[in-house]
Residue, then its C-alpha position, 0 to 999 in steps of 0.5 A: x660900578x655902572x652909574x645909578x640915577x634916580x630918575x630914569x630917563x625911561x620914564x615918561x615924565x622925563x622929557x617934562x623933568x628935562x624941560x622943567x630943569x632948563x627952564x630953572x636952571x639955563x638962566x644961571x648956566x648961561x650966565x656962567x658960560x656966557x662969563x667965558x667970553x667967545x667961544x667960537x671954535x672951542x671943544x666942548x664936552x656936555x656930560x650928562x646933557x640931559x634934554x640938551x638945551x646947554x649942548x644947543x645954546x653952546x652949539x649956537x655961539x659957536x662951540x664944536x659941542x659933543x653931548x653925552x648922557x648915560x641914556x641920551x634918548x632926550x637929547x634932540x638930534x641935528x642942533x648943530x652937535x654930536x651926541x653920544x651914549x657915554x657913562x661918566x663912572x666907567x666910560x674913558x673920556x670921549x675925544x680929548x682935549x676939551x676946551x671946556x666941560x659941562x656938567x649939571x645936576x651930574x657929579x652928585x649922582x655918582x660914586x666917586x666923584x674926586x676921582x672923575x675929577x681928576x679924569x676930567x681935568x686930564x680930558x682938558x686942553x691945558x687952560x681948559x674949564x670944568x663947569x660943574x653945577x650941582x643943588x644942595x638940597x640937603x636941608x630942613x625947613x623947605x617950605x616957605x608958605x603953605x595954605x594949611x599947617x597940614x601941607x606944610x608938614x607933608x611937604x618937608x616929609x616928601x622933602x626929608x623922605x627923598x633927600x635923606x633916604x630916596x637919592x642916598x639909595x642910589x648913590x646919590x649925595x644931596x650935600x656934594x655940591x658944598x664940597x665941590x669947591x674944594x674937591x676941584x682944589x684937590x683935583x689940580x683945577x686952579x683959579x676955583x670960583x664957585x657962585x651961588x643962587x637961591x630963590x622961591x618956587x610958588x606953586x604952578x612955577x617950574x620948580x614946585x611942578x617938579x614934586x608931581x614930576x618926582x612923585x611919577x617917577x620915584x613914587x614907588x620909594x616915597x610908597x614904601x617911606x609910608x606915604x599913602x596914596x592920598x598923600x601923593x595925590x595931594x603932593x601933585x596938587x600942591x605942586x600946582x598951588x599958587x599957596x604953596x611957596x617953597x625954598x629952592x635947592x642952592x644951585x652952587x656953579x663950581x668952575x676951575x682951569x685946568x694948568 
C-alpha cells in the first residue's frame, strides 16, 4: 500500500507548514541529536525530511546525509546533503548500512509501523541509532485560554474532528507515539529511551498558526464533518489571536540502538 499523508506537499500551504514545524520541533530534535556527540563522518539517513532543516543541521556537523521524502519538493538542494524521493512503506531502505536514522512526524502517518521499524533496524550498522519523533495528539481539552466560550468549543471541535476522523481516515494513528518505546523494544533495539516535551501555544506563535495551515490543507474534510465557512474563518483568526492559548501536542522522542 502506498503511503498516505493528510498534508499534501503539493499544496500551496505545505511550505509554511514545514517552516512552522521546524520552528516548533527543531530545538528538541537538536537537543536529542546533539547528545550523541561528534557526528563527523557518520552516515545519516533523514527519512521524511520535510523542509530539510534536520538534514542541514546534521550535514553542518559533519554527517554524510541522505534526505528522503515521499515528495521531496520542499527539501532544499545544494545544502551539503543528498536528496532522494523514497516511500518508506514500499521501497527498500536506500544504501545501508546507516549509523543514524532519524524520522520525525513520519511513522504515526504510516501503516504497519512495527514492520517498518524492523526494516529500519536492518538498515542500521551494528550499534547504529534510530531516533523516531512523533506527536501524541489523541487527547481532549486542548484549550488553555480563549477569548470566549464559543471560541474554546470551536477549537475543541476542530481538534476532535482532525484527530478522531480526518487523520485516521488517511491511515494516521494520533496515539502511536505513546507506543513507540515498546515498539522499538519489540523490533530488537536496545538502550531505548523516550523523552517527552510539551508546552503551550499562544495565538500568533508557530504552534497556534498550524490551525490555519490545517484549515487550508484539510478544509474540505472539516467542511464534510459539518464545519461552516464562518467557523473555518474564525479558526484562522483565532490562530493569530493572543487571547487563544492551546496545549501543544506531546512530542515523544524515542531513541534506540541496534544490538
